[in-house]
N, C-alpha and C positions, 0 to 999 in steps of 0.2 A: 399392498391389502388397503389401508383407504381408499382407494380406486376401486378395489373391487364391490370394498361393503357399499359404498354409496353409493356407487353402481344397481346392488341388487337389491337399498332403497328405494331408488329411483324407478325404477323396474319396476319392484311393487306396488308403487304407489296410481303407477301408469296404469298398470292393471286393473286396479283393485278403481280408479275414476272410471276406465273406460264400461267395466262393467257395473257400475254405479247408473251406467245411462239405459241398461236394460230395462224391462218396464222388470215388477217387482209381482202383476200380477197376471196371470196367464190364462187365460180360456181356453176347451180344446173342444167342436161346436162339428154336432153332427144333425145332419135332416133328414129323416123320411117319408115317405109322401103313403100312406095306410084308408084304401073301402071299406073303410068301417064302420059304426059310428063311432062317435067320442067316447058315449059313456065306455064299451067297449071298451076302444082302446084303453081311457083312463083307467077301467078296471085291473087290467095285464099290466100297467106299471105302479099301481098305486096298493098294490098287494105282492108285500117281496117278496112269499114264497110261491109267485109265482115267477116271478126272476129267476129259477135252476131251467127250465122249457126258452128260455133264447138272453140271458146276457151271457156274452160268454168273460166277462169278464169272473163273476160267478159260478158259471155251469164244469169247469174242468175241481171246484173243489165238497158241490154238490156230485161230481160222476166217482168222485174216487169213496167207493164206501167202507173207509177208517173210522175207526173207531174218534181217534184225534175230533175229526168234521162232526160228530156227532157232536155238535156243544150244552144243548135242546134250546141253545136263547134263541131258534130259528119262530116267529109268530112274524103276523101282515109286518109289522115297523120296526124290527130287528132282524139281522141277520149276520153273524157272527163263521166264522170258520178260523182255520191260523193265521193263515198269511190277511186277512179279509174281515170291516167288517162295514158292517153298512146298519143309519139309523134312517128312517124314514123324518123329517123333520114338520111337512104339512106338508095333505091334499089337499087341494084347493078344486076343485071342476076345470079351470083351464093351466092348469100348473100341480104339479109333481118336487116337495123339495125337499134331499138328501145331505148325509153325512157321510163321509166317507176317509173307513181310516184302513190308514196301509203301510203296515209299520210304526218307525214315526213321524210318516207324514199324515196330516185328516185335511180334507178339501170338498168343497161339496159338492152337489152334482144338482138341477135340475134340466128336467121332460116341463114342456112346457107348449099345451092344446093349442092347433089353430083349424080352426074345423074354413075351409075353402071348396065351395062349388058344392058341397054333400060329399066332398073328401079330409082330411085330417091330417096336417098337415104337424108333425112332432118332430122337435126339435130338443135332442142334447144335449149340454156343457156341461163340461167339469171343470172349475175353476178352483184353482190355485193360485196361492202367498208366496212369493219364495224373496228363500232369505238373502239378510246382503251377501252375500258370499259369493264371489268369484262363483264355484264350482259350481253350486245351488242353480245361480244363473242362469250356466253356462246349460245346464243336463233338464230348466225347465228350456230352450230352447229347440229340441226333440223332444217335446211333451206331442206334441198336435202330431206327430210319425211314428210313435211307440203307442200313441194309444189311440187313433183315430184310426185305421183298421180296427179294434178289439171293437170301436165302438160301436161303426160304418155293418159290420158282422152282426155284433146282436139288432138292433136296429132290423137291418134285412129279415133274421132269424122271427123278431114279436111280428113285420111286416107278412110272412113266409103265417106262421103260428093262425095269428088275428084272421088271412084269407082263406087259411085253404078252412077251418068253421066256422061251424056254422047254427048262429042262435033259433 
C-alpha cells in the first residue's frame, strides 16, 4: 500500500514538473491583408458595434434575437452577451486593444494595423495567461486550433466587407 501511495505521489510530482515547463503565456495570432485605407479598417475594428457583421465569436450571439442577448450594454466600447463580453481598452491610430471575458477566463486582444505599400496588414492577437494547473496548461496547448479558425474567418469576413463596400 505504501508503494502505491509513494508511486502516486512521485508520478503526480513528475506530471506537475513537466507541465511547469510549459509556458504560462500563450498568444494566438492571425493576419490578413486588406486593400482599404487605414482609417476605414480602424473604424470597423475600433467601434465594437460594428463587430456584429464580421466577428465570428460574437456573430452567433448577435444573430440570435433572444431577449437574454439584449442586455442594453452595447455601445462603441462594450459588448455584453450571456457567454462573452468585450471591452475596448484603447483605440490608437495603429492599435486597438480589447479585454475579453468568457465564462471565468479573462484575456486581452489587440489589433495592429500596418500600412504596407497602400495595403493594410491587420494582425489580431489574443493573449492568455495560464494558471499553473496541469489541466489549464494542457488546455492552452489547443487554443490555437480552437480559436485560430474563428479568428481567421472573422478577418476574412472583415476584409470582404471592407473591400466590397465603397466610401
